C-alpha positions as CSV (number, residue, x, y, z in Angstrom):
1,M,113.7,149.2,96.0
2,T,110.3,148.5,97.5
3,L,107.9,146.0,96.0
4,S,104.2,146.1,96.8
5,G,101.4,143.9,95.5
6,Q,101.7,140.9,93.2
7,T,105.1,140.4,91.7
8,R,104.0,138.0,88.9
9,K,101.2,138.1,86.4
10,F,98.0,136.5,87.5
11,N,97.1,133.4,85.4
12,T,93.3,133.7,85.0
13,K,93.0,130.7,82.8
14,R,94.9,128.4,85.3
15,Y,92.7,129.9,88.1
16,Q,89.5,129.0,86.3
17,E,90.8,125.4,85.7
18,L,91.5,125.0,89.4
19,L,88.1,126.3,90.3
20,A,86.5,123.7,88.1
21,D,88.1,121.0,90.2
22,V,86.7,122.4,93.5
23,P,83.5,120.7,94.6
24,D,80.3,122.8,95.1
25,I,79.3,123.6,98.6
26,S,76.0,121.9,97.9
27,E,77.9,118.7,97.1
28,M,79.8,118.9,100.3
29,K,76.6,119.1,102.3
30,N,75.5,115.8,100.9
31,V,78.7,114.0,101.9
32,N,78.0,111.5,104.8
33,K,79.8,112.4,108.0
34,I,82.1,109.7,109.1
35,K,83.5,109.5,112.6
36,V,86.9,108.0,113.2
37,D,88.2,106.7,116.6
38,L,91.7,108.1,116.2
39,R,92.8,107.0,119.7
40,G,91.5,103.5,119.1
41,V,93.2,103.1,115.7
42,R,96.4,104.5,117.0
43,E,96.4,102.1,120.0
44,Y,95.5,99.1,117.8
45,A,98.4,99.9,115.5
46,R,100.8,100.3,118.4
47,K,99.8,96.9,119.8
48,K,100.5,95.3,116.5
49,G,103.8,97.1,116.3
50,I,103.1,98.9,113.0
51,A,102.3,102.4,111.9
52,V,98.7,103.4,111.3
53,A,99.4,103.9,107.6
54,D,100.5,100.3,107.4
55,L,97.1,99.0,108.6
56,S,94.9,97.4,106.0
57,D,91.8,99.2,104.9
58,Q,89.7,96.6,106.6
59,E,91.5,97.2,109.9
60,K,91.0,101.0,109.5
61,R,87.3,100.5,108.8
62,M,86.9,98.9,112.2
63,F,87.3,102.3,113.8
64,M,85.0,104.2,111.4
65,S,81.3,104.9,112.1
66,A,78.6,107.0,110.4
């Protein structure tokens, strides 16, 4: 038996709900671009002996710039 195409029914209602949650492209253009020094934050965490995820938000912000 050969199956081709979609094997289950497309849920249009669910698709429309998901689309409502996606931001507009125009909204995305207005988002400020933030640069992150990944090497710096990684080395900082390694020197402290912890994972990057375990750094506080304040420590992570030290490596962010606009």
